[in-house]
N, C-alpha and C positions, 0 to 999 in steps of 0.2 A: 505494500500499500504505500501511496505517495502522498505526503502532506506539505502544503505551503504553510510556513509560519511566518506571518507579517506582523512583526513585533519591534517597536521602537526601542525598547530597553534591551541593549546588547547583552547584558548578563543574564536577563530572563531568557532572551533568545536562544542563548547558549545552553542554558540549563535545559529548556525544554527540547532543544535539539538532541542532547545528550540521553534524556529520559525517553523520548520517542524512539531513538535508535535502540534502545535498550528493550523495547516494546517490539522490535523488527520493523519500525516504519522507516522509510526513505524520507529525509526532511529536506527541503528547499528553504533557505532563510531569506528574507526580504525586510528591509528597515525603512522604507519609504514607498510612496505610491508610484515614484518614478522608476524604482527597482521592479516592481510589478509589472509595470507597463513595458519594460525591456525584456521580460522573458521571453523565451523563445515561443513563436506563434503556436507550434504544436506541443507545447509542454502540457503534461496531463497530470491531474491531481485528483485523488479521491476525497480529500477534505481541505479546507482552507480555516486556519486560526487567524483572525484578523483583530488586531489592536486597533480600536476605534481613535487613539490618539496618535496614529501613524502620520508622520508628515506627508503632505499631499493626498490625504484621504478626507473628504469633506463629509464626515460623520455617515450616519447611516444611508444617505443617498448613494454612497459609493458602492453599496451592495448590489444595485442594479448593473454597474458595470462588471463586476465579477461574475454575476449571473448570466450574462450574455457572453462573456467570454468562456466561461467553464459552467455550462447549464447543469451539469451532471454532478458537479461538486458541491456537497453541502458546507455551509459556513458556519464556523462557532465564533462568536464574537467574545473578545477578552476587553472588558470595560470596567472603568473605574465607577460607572454609574450605579449608584445604590438605591435610587428611588424606583418604585414600581413602574412610574410613568416612563422613565426613560428605557427601561427594561422592555416594557411592551411596545415602545416605538421601534426598539431594534427587532424584535419578533415580528412585528406587523411589516417591517420593511423586506423581509424576506429571509432572516437568520434562522437557521434550524435550532440553535440554542444560544445562549449568552451566560457567561460566567463572569462574576464580578471579582475584581482583584481587591486585596490579595485572596489567593485560592489554594487550596490544598491539592497537590499533584495527583493524589488518588482519585480525588472527585473529578479533576478535568480529565483524566485517563478514562474514568467510568463514562463521562458524558461523550467523549469521542468514540468510544465503543457503541454506545446507544445509538449515536447518530448514524454512525457506519450501518449498523443493523437495520435501521429504519429506511435508510436510502440505498441498500444494496440491491441493486436492480439488474436483472440480467443483461440490460443494454450496456452496462458499464463494464462488463467482463472482457469483452474483446476490443483490442486495439488495433487498428489498422493504419500502417504507414506504406503508401504507394502499394505494392503488390506483396508486401510483407503483413501477416496476420499473427497476432499474438493474443491467446487466451491469458488473462493475468490471474485467473483462479487455478486452471488446471496447469498452465504453463505449457500448453500445446502452441506449437509454432509451425506456420506454413509459409511458403514463398511461391505465388502464382499458383496456389492450390496444391502444391508439392509438400508433403509433410517434413518437416525437419526435426531430428531427435537431437536435444541439447542436453549436456549435463547440467546439474544446478549451477555451477559458477559459469558456464557459457551463457546460460540464461540470465544470470544476475548481470553479467556484462553487456548483453544485448539491450536488456531493460534499461541499464543506466544510460547506454547510448541514446536510446529511444526518448530519454527524458530531455535530452538536448538536441533535437533534430536540427541538422544544418550548422550546427555549432561544434567547434573542436572541444574535447575533453583532455587533459594532460594524463600522463600515466600515472603521476601521483595522485591525482584525483580519483582515477580508477581503482588505484590499489586501495586508498582508504575507503571508497564506497563499497567496492566489491569483496576485497578481502579483509576488511576492517582493520588495518594496520596503517601506520604513519611512516613516512621515510621513502627515500628511494633506493633503498637496498635490494629490492625484489622486482623493480619495475620491468626487468626483462620477462617476467612472467605474464605481464600484460601482452607483449609482443606474440608470446607463444599462443595465448589464448584468442588473441585477434586472428592469427592464422586459422585456428579451429574454426572459429566463427565463419571466416571467408570460405574456407572449403565447404561447409555445410549450408551456408546461405547464399553466397555469391556464385559458386561453382556452377555451370550451367545455365544461369539466369541471363536475361536480355542485357543487363547492365549490372555493374557492382554497386552496392549500397554502403559499403563500409570503406572509408577513404582514410589514406594517412596524410596527416597535415604535418609537414616536415618541420621539425624544431618545435612542435608543439605536442601532438599526440594523435588522436583519431577522432573522427566524426562519422555519424551515419546520415547520409543523404547530401543533397547540396550541389552535387556536380557529378553527373554519371559518366563524365569522361575521364575523371581523376581516379587513381587507384591508390 
């Protein structure tokens, strides 16, 4: 599951990221409305945590913009609002839930799980990128109708690339996200697994999806002629 955590307080954002990753969520952080706007067009999220004090976010009216961009992603508001009227305003604007700061982590985690259970629709299970289709529940993958068998690490690597379509990701970022370790000591493992993915996904296809960005890392999509 992929979560967008849009929180202005950097220390709280980092804490949420750590706790959510421990719950096996993948987390994208944003500290302003501008950062949200700059996210890749095809970024996909299963849930959004939104701080109503985020710079560049004009209160609850901002919910409409999020709903247009990610219509299937439920939104949980993080708000300092303590009055019933303000909480009702957020829910009426389209939020799926609202939690008042300061909050207990256990309560926030329970609310996230509850919202995801309520919003878990079959239409959200399958993600399609060009002729690549990924079932995010069963982890089944196919390319142009051809089934592709992936190992758990290969699938995790593919999913990470798909969260950043058309944008390069570094080897260090891949190691941290997929292998859950930091540092550059084992980044050669990324090259090995990228080659595994290429053989399984791009071999025999009309055009390659996985690109090498020299001096940076790898990306999926963006230029069919590049290799």
